[in-house]
Z-matrix of the N, CA and C atoms (Angstrom, degrees):
N
C 1 1.452
C 2 1.523 1 109.23
N 3 1.323 2 116.53 1 150.77
C 4 1.459 3 121.25 2 -179.97
C 5 1.520 4 108.96 3 -134.77
N 6 1.313 5 116.19 4 141.33
C 7 1.461 6 122.32 5 174.44
C 8 1.516 7 108.82 6 -110.44
N 9 1.319 8 115.58 7 138.61
C 10 1.460 9 121.75 8 -174.99
C 11 1.526 10 110.35 9 -121.14
N 12 1.333 11 115.49 10 137.03
C 13 1.456 12 120.72 11 178.57
C 14 1.520 13 108.52 12 -132.91
N 15 1.332 14 115.70 13 117.82
C 16 1.457 15 120.42 14 178.05
C 17 1.521 16 110.37 15 -88.47
N 18 1.335 17 114.70 16 154.38
C 19 1.459 18 120.76 17 175.46
C 20 1.521 19 108.53 18 -156.57
N 21 1.330 20 115.24 19 166.48
C 22 1.457 21 119.95 20 173.41
C 23 1.515 22 115.43 21 101.34
N 24 1.319 23 117.15 22 -1.48
C 25 1.452 24 118.71 23 177.63
C 26 1.518 25 111.20 24 -69.91
N 27 1.327 26 115.30 25 170.67
C 28 1.450 27 119.17 26 178.72
C 29 1.507 28 112.06 27 170.53
N 30 1.329 29 114.67 28 -169.16
C 31 1.468 30 122.32 29 179.49
C 32 1.520 31 108.75 30 -105.12
N 33 1.315 32 116.36 31 123.61
C 34 1.455 33 122.03 32 179.27
C 35 1.521 34 109.17 33 -133.66
N 36 1.312 35 115.29 34 170.06
C 37 1.456 36 120.49 35 177.50
C 38 1.529 37 110.00 36 -97.65
N 39 1.304 38 115.20 37 157.72
C 40 1.459 39 120.29 38 177.41
C 41 1.526 40 109.68 39 -55.88
N 42 1.333 41 115.28 40 136.01
C 43 1.452 42 120.76 41 -178.19
C 44 1.515 43 114.41 42 93.64
N 45 1.335 44 116.93 43 -14.99
C 46 1.454 45 121.33 44 179.30
C 47 1.526 46 111.37 45 -76.27
N 48 1.327 47 114.09 46 173.63
C 49 1.464 48 121.72 47 176.29
C 50 1.519 49 109.71 48 -119.00
N 51 1.322 50 114.69 49 155.49
C 52 1.460 51 120.62 50 178.70
C 53 1.524 52 107.31 51 -155.07
N 54 1.328 53 116.19 52 144.32
C 55 1.459 54 119.95 53 174.98
C 56 1.524 55 108.92 54 -120.73
N 57 1.306 56 115.35 55 125.29
C 58 1.455 57 120.48 56 173.95
C 59 1.523 58 109.24 57 -104.75
N 60 1.317 59 114.76 58 148.66
C 61 1.459 60 120.90 59 -175.90
C 62 1.516 61 110.54 60 -120.50
N 63 1.316 62 115.30 61 157.58
C 64 1.458 63 122.51 62 178.60
C 65 1.518 64 107.34 63 -135.82
N 66 1.320 65 116.22 64 105.58
C 67 1.456 66 121.34 65 179.63
C 68 1.524 67 109.81 66 -93.40
N 69 1.329 68 115.77 67 132.46
C 70 1.462 69 120.78 68 -176.01
C 71 1.516 70 111.43 69 -116.77
N 72 1.303 71 115.20 70 145.87
C 73 1.456 72 120.59 71 173.09
C 74 1.525 73 108.67 72 -91.34
N 75 1.314 74 117.03 73 170.13
C 76 1.455 75 119.67 74 175.22
C 77 1.511 76 113.02 75 97.19
N 78 1.321 77 115.35 76 163.06
C 79 1.455 78 121.26 77 -174.65
C 80 1.521 79 113.29 78 -102.69
N 81 1.332 80 117.28 79 2.08
C 82 1.459 81 119.73 80 -175.73
C 83 1.520 82 111.83 81 -119.10
N 84 1.310 83 116.37 82 30.39
C 85 1.464 84 121.34 83 -176.53
C 86 1.520 85 111.74 84 -53.90
N 87 1.309 86 117.37 85 -40.34
C 88 1.469 87 120.76 86 -174.85
C 89 1.524 88 112.30 87 -66.77
N 90 1.316 89 118.06 88 -16.21
C 91 1.460 90 120.47 89 -179.40
C 92 1.527 91 112.91 90 -86.43
N 93 1.328 92 117.36 91 -7.17
C 94 1.462 93 121.52 92 -177.37
C 95 1.524 94 111.65 93 -98.43
N 96 1.304 95 114.97 94 140.09
C 97 1.453 96 120.88 95 163.59
C 98 1.530 97 107.37 96 -73.48
N 99 1.329 98 116.76 97 135.99
C 100 1.462 99 121.61 98 177.59
C 101 1.522 100 108.90 99 -113.65
N 102 1.315 101 114.99 100 130.77
C 103 1.454 102 120.59 101 178.05
C 104 1.515 103 111.22 102 -123.85
N 105 1.301 104 115.98 103 151.91
C 106 1.463 105 122.63 104 171.95
C 107 1.523 106 107.69 105 -114.17
N 108 1.312 107 116.02 106 133.17
C 109 1.450 108 123.59 107 176.39
C 110 1.520 109 107.86 108 -128.26
N 111 1.313 110 116.15 109 164.31
C 112 1.456 111 119.22 110 176.79
C 113 1.524 112 109.77 111 -143.80
N 114 1.317 113 114.03 112 154.79
C 115 1.460 114 119.79 113 178.70
C 116 1.520 115 109.27 114 -140.07
N 117 1.318 116 114.87 115 118.86
C 118 1.457 117 121.41 116 177.32
C 119 1.535 118 108.63 117 -92.51
N 120 1.325 119 116.93 118 157.68
C 121 1.480 120 119.65 119 -179.73
C 122 1.516 121 111.37 120 -56.04
N 123 1.330 122 115.52 121 130.12
C 124 1.449 123 120.86 122 177.69
C 125 1.507 124 115.22 123 76.62
N 126 1.331 125 116.87 124 5.51
C 127 1.466 126 120.13 125 -179.16
C 128 1.523 127 110.54 126 -121.78
N 129 1.320 128 115.11 127 162.20
C 130 1.453 129 119.97 128 177.37
C 131 1.525 130 109.95 129 -77.20
N 132 1.329 131 114.82 130 157.07
C 133 1.453 132 119.85 131 175.79
C 134 1.519 133 108.97 132 -65.56
N 135 1.332 134 116.49 133 137.09
C 136 1.452 135 119.96 134 -178.15
C 137 1.519 136 111.50 135 -128.92
N 138 1.306 137 114.87 136 151.11
C 139 1.455 138 122.61 137 178.50
C 140 1.522 139 110.08 138 -69.86
N 141 1.341 140 115.53 139 141.63
C 142 1.462 141 121.18 140 176.93
C 143 1.526 142 110.19 141 -116.87
N 144 1.334 143 116.66 142 -56.31
C 145 1.461 144 121.09 143 -176.03
C 146 1.519 145 109.67 144 -161.66
N 147 1.330 146 115.80 145 158.90
C 148 1.461 147 120.32 146 177.11
C 149 1.514 148 109.43 147 -151.70
N 150 1.330 149 115.37 148 153.10
C 151 1.449 150 121.41 149 176.77
C 152 1.519 151 109.27 150 -140.07
N 153 1.321 152 116.82 151 144.74
C 154 1.450 153 118.61 152 179.61
C 155 1.521 154 109.59 153 -83.26
N 156 1.338 155 116.34 154 -173.53
C 157 1.453 156 119.68 155 -171.71
C 158 1.516 157 114.84 156 -70.60
N 159 1.326 158 116.68 157 -47.46
C 160 1.459 159 117.44 158 -172.41
C 161 1.519 160 114.94 159 -147.45
N 162 1.309 161 117.91 160 -9.96
C 163 1.462 162 119.95 161 -176.58
C 164 1.515 163 112.99 162 -83.04
N 165 1.328 164 116.20 163 -9.25
C 166 1.456 165 118.50 164 178.13
C 167 1.508 166 114.60 165 81.70
N 168 1.313 167 117.69 166 15.05
C 169 1.463 168 120.96 167 178.41
C 170 1.527 169 108.92 168 -78.37
N 171 1.323 170 116.06 169 133.02
C 172 1.459 171 120.78 170 179.26
C 173 1.526 172 110.00 171 -132.81
N 174 1.317 173 115.09 172 148.00
C 175 1.462 174 122.87 173 173.68
C 176 1.529 175 107.36 174 -124.29
N 177 1.321 176 116.82 175 146.52
C 178 1.458 177 121.66 176 176.00
C 179 1.527 178 109.74 177 -135.51
N 180 1.314 179 115.18 178 147.01
C 181 1.454 180 120.27 179 168.94
C 182 1.521 181 108.19 180 -70.35
N 183 1.314 182 115.98 181 148.08
C 184 1.456 183 119.67 182 -178.11
C 185 1.521 184 113.21 183 -59.85
N 186 1.332 185 115.82 184 -31.36
C 187 1.460 186 120.05 185 -176.42
C 188 1.525 187 113.38 186 -71.02
N 189 1.343 188 117.25 187 -16.84
C 190 1.468 189 119.81 188 -177.64
C 191 1.529 190 112.51 189 -118.46
N 192 1.321 191 116.99 190 -8.47
C 193 1.462 192 119.94 191 -176.75
C 194 1.521 193 110.01 192 -60.34
N 195 1.323 194 115.36 193 132.05
C 196 1.455 195 120.67 194 -177.45
C 197 1.517 196 114.02 195 90.41
N 198 1.334 197 117.21 196 -14.57
C 199 1.465 198 121.17 197 178.07
C 200 1.529 199 111.70 198 -113.66
N 201 1.306 200 117.19 199 -35.09
C 202 1.468 201 122.27 200 -177.90
C 203 1.529 202 109.71 201 -106.80
N 204 1.330 203 115.29 202 148.14
C 205 1.456 204 121.46 203 176.01
C 206 1.519 205 109.78 204 -134.14
N 207 1.318 206 115.82 205 125.32
C 208 1.456 207 120.55 206 176.21
C 209 1.524 208 108.53 207 -96.76
N 210 1.319 209 115.83 208 141.18
C 211 1.461 210 120.44 209 178.09
C 212 1.518 211 108.41 210 -150.36
N 213 1.315 212 115.30 211 170.48
C 214 1.464 213 119.71 212 178.22
C 215 1.502 214 109.61 213 -150.64
N 216 1.312 215 115.29 214 151.44
C 217 1.454 216 122.77 215 174.71
C 218 1.523 217 105.53 216 -122.86
N 219 1.317 218 116.69 217 98.17
C 220 1.463 219 119.89 218 -175.02
C 221 1.530 220 112.22 219 -65.41
N 222 1.324 221 116.45 220 -28.43
C 223 1.465 222 119.29 221 178.57
C 224 1.524 223 111.53 222 -67.22
N 225 1.339 224 116.10 223 -26.92
C 226 1.459 225 121.05 224 -179.84
C 227 1.526 226 112.20 225 -102.88
N 228 1.331 227 116.60 226 2.45
C 229 1.474 228 120.16 227 -177.77
C 230 1.524 229 111.66 228 53.22
N 231 1.308 230 116.16 229 41.90
C 232 1.458 231 120.46 230 -175.39
C 233 1.521 232 110.81 231 -136.14
N 234 1.322 233 114.91 232 139.30
C 235 1.461 234 121.91 233 173.13
C 236 1.522 235 108.55 234 -116.32
N 237 1.310 236 115.12 235 155.90
C 238 1.465 237 120.95 236 -175.60
C 239 1.523 238 110.39 237 -133.46
N 240 1.311 239 113.98 238 154.40
C 241 1.461 240 120.58 239 170.09
C 242 1.523 241 106.31 240 -132.13
N 243 1.317 242 115.36 241 106.51
C 244 1.464 243 121.44 242 176.69
C 245 1.520 244 107.99 243 -87.20
N 246 1.314 245 116.05 244 123.38
C 247 1.458 246 121.11 245 -176.25
C 248 1.517 247 109.21 246 -118.39
N 249 1.308 248 116.30 247 117.21
C 250 1.466 249 122.69 248 179.45
C 251 1.520 250 110.20 249 -113.88
N 252 1.313 251 115.53 250 161.91
C 253 1.472 252 121.37 251 178.49
C 254 1.524 253 111.31 252 48.57
N 255 1.304 254 115.14 253 49.80
C 256 1.464 255 120.10 254 -175.81
C 257 1.520 256 111.90 255 -64.56
N 258 1.310 257 114.99 256 145.92
C 259 1.457 258 123.02 257 -178.89
C 260 1.536 259 108.64 258 -121.26
N 261 1.332 260 117.23 259 156.52
C 262 1.470 261 118.92 260 177.26
C 263 1.523 262 112.85 261 -55.78
N 264 1.315 263 117.60 262 -31.66
C 265 1.467 264 120.57 263 179.52
C 266 1.524 265 113.48 264 -72.25
N 267 1.327 266 117.17 265 -6.69
C 268 1.465 267 120.45 266 173.57
C 269 1.530 268 111.61 267 -83.33
N 270 1.317 269 117.22 268 -5.41
C 271 1.456 270 120.99 269 178.93
C 272 1.521 271 110.74 270 -61.52
N 273 1.336 272 115.95 271 124.77
C 274 1.456 273 121.22 272 -177.09
C 275 1.525 274 109.16 273 -178.48
N 276 1.317 275 115.09 274 170.06
C 277 1.459 276 120.44 275 165.90
C 278 1.525 277 106.39 276 -86.97
N 279 1.327 278 115.16 277 127.65
C 280 1.456 279 120.66 278 -178.45
C 281 1.526 280 109.36 279 -102.83
N 282 1.331 281 114.63 280 129.60
C 283 1.455 282 122.36 281 -178.60
C 284 1.522 283 110.43 282 -117.48
N 285 1.319 284 116.40 283 139.60
C 286 1.451 285 118.23 284 167.51
C 287 1.523 286 108.35 285 -102.79
N 288 1.307 287 115.46 286 153.44
C 289 1.450 288 121.55 287 -176.34
C 290 1.522 289 109.25 288 -145.25
N 291 1.319 290 115.64 289 153.40
C 292 1.464 291 121.34 290 -178.97
C 293 1.520 292 109.64 291 -122.40
N 294 1.305 293 114.76 292 140.63
C 295 1.457 294 120.66 293 -178.72
C 296 1.524 295 110.58 294 -129.05
N 297 1.326 296 115.68 295 140.44
C 298 1.462 297 120.62 296 174.17
C 299 1.522 298 111.44 297 -90.70
N 300 1.323 299 115.69 298 -1.51
C 301 1.460 300 120.87 299 -178.82
C 302 1.525 301 110.41 300 -96.83
N 303 1.304 302 115.01 301 -169.31
C 304 1.456 303 119.50 302 177.54
C 305 1.513 304 110.07 303 -72.55
N 306 1.311 305 117.01 304 159.87
C 307 1.461 306 121.92 305 -178.96
C 308 1.525 307 109.78 306 -57.56
N 309 1.316 308 115.83 307 137.88
C 310 1.456 309 121.12 308 -173.29
C 311 1.513 310 110.38 309 -153.90
N 312 1.334 311 115.53 310 155.62
C 313 1.459 312 121.35 311 174.09
C 314 1.531 313 111.40 312 -95.19
N 315 1.328 314 116.91 313 -2.86
C 316 1.465 315 121.52 314 -174.90
C 317 1.521 316 110.61 315 -91.11
N 318 1.323 317 116.04 316 125.41
C 319 1.461 318 120.27 317 -178.34
C 320 1.525 319 111.46 318 -62.24
N 321 1.314 320 117.46 319 -28.76
C 322 1.464 321 120.59 320 -178.17
C 323 1.524 322 112.40 321 -66.84
N 324 1.314 323 117.45 322 -16.61
C 325 1.470 324 121.37 323 -179.71
C 326 1.533 325 112.25 324 -84.58
N 327 1.316 326 116.70 325 -5.21
C 328 1.465 327 120.58 326 -176.13
C 329 1.526 328 109.93 327 -100.27
N 330 1.323 329 114.82 328 134.98
C 331 1.456 330 121.09 329 -170.93
C 332 1.522 331 113.53 330 -95.93
N 333 1.309 332 117.13 331 -29.38
C 334 1.463 333 121.14 332 -174.97
C 335 1.527 334 109.18 333 -130.36
N 336 1.331 335 114.75 334 142.16
C 337 1.462 336 121.42 335 -175.93
C 338 1.522 337 110.54 336 -133.16
N 339 1.343 338 114.92 337 146.26
C 340 1.448 339 120.45 338 170.93
C 341 1.520 340 110.63 339 -85.05
N 342 1.311 341 115.56 340 -178.67
C 343 1.461 342 120.97 341 -175.92
C 344 1.521 343 111.98 342 -86.87
N 345 1.319 344 117.56 343 -13.71
C 346 1.451 345 121.96 344 177.75
C 347 1.519 346 113.55 345 95.81
N 348 1.321 347 115.34 346 155.14
C 349 1.456 348 122.29 347 175.87
C 350 1.525 349 107.95 348 -136.85
N 351 1.334 350 116.25 349 135.38
C 352 1.464 351 121.66 350 -174.76
C 353 1.517 352 110.69 351 -81.42
N 354 1.312 353 115.52 352 130.39
C 355 1.460 354 122.49 353 172.23
C 356 1.528 355 107.12 354 -120.05
N 357 1.324 356 115.80 355 122.60
C 358 1.457 357 121.05 356 -179.93
C 359 1.527 358 108.61 357 -123.24
N 360 1.324 359 115.46 358 125.95
C 361 1.460 360 121.38 359 -178.80
C 362 1.521 361 107.88 360 -115.24
N 363 1.318 362 115.98 361 117.13
C 364 1.452 363 120.12 362 -179.90
C 365 1.527 364 110.38 363 -92.31
N 366 1.312 365 115.36 364 151.17
C 367 1.481 366 119.90 365 -178.05
C 368 1.508 367 111.42 366 -90.37
């Protein structure tokens, strides 16, 4: 089992950058696929990005590709989402999630979830 804790959210202006982090407990962090999802008020949770354990495979949603970068440091049991050129439509609660399955954009494939961190982008 793994526990996830997000941090680093906040209020920024459009065009700014922000990095959110996901700290994981447990000794098998490198074996999990890590995904980032987000949920804006009144909207369904949506996929943002995912990375596998060690092969360096990454997936991105079209809306963030080229602006966001997912990474992980297995030695620190931490994953990151670097967000550049932020837009007001990026405003949401951002969640990290861990999966024991293959890398996927589907939230149902993820077994463990953090509590989320709020990212607000003002125009």
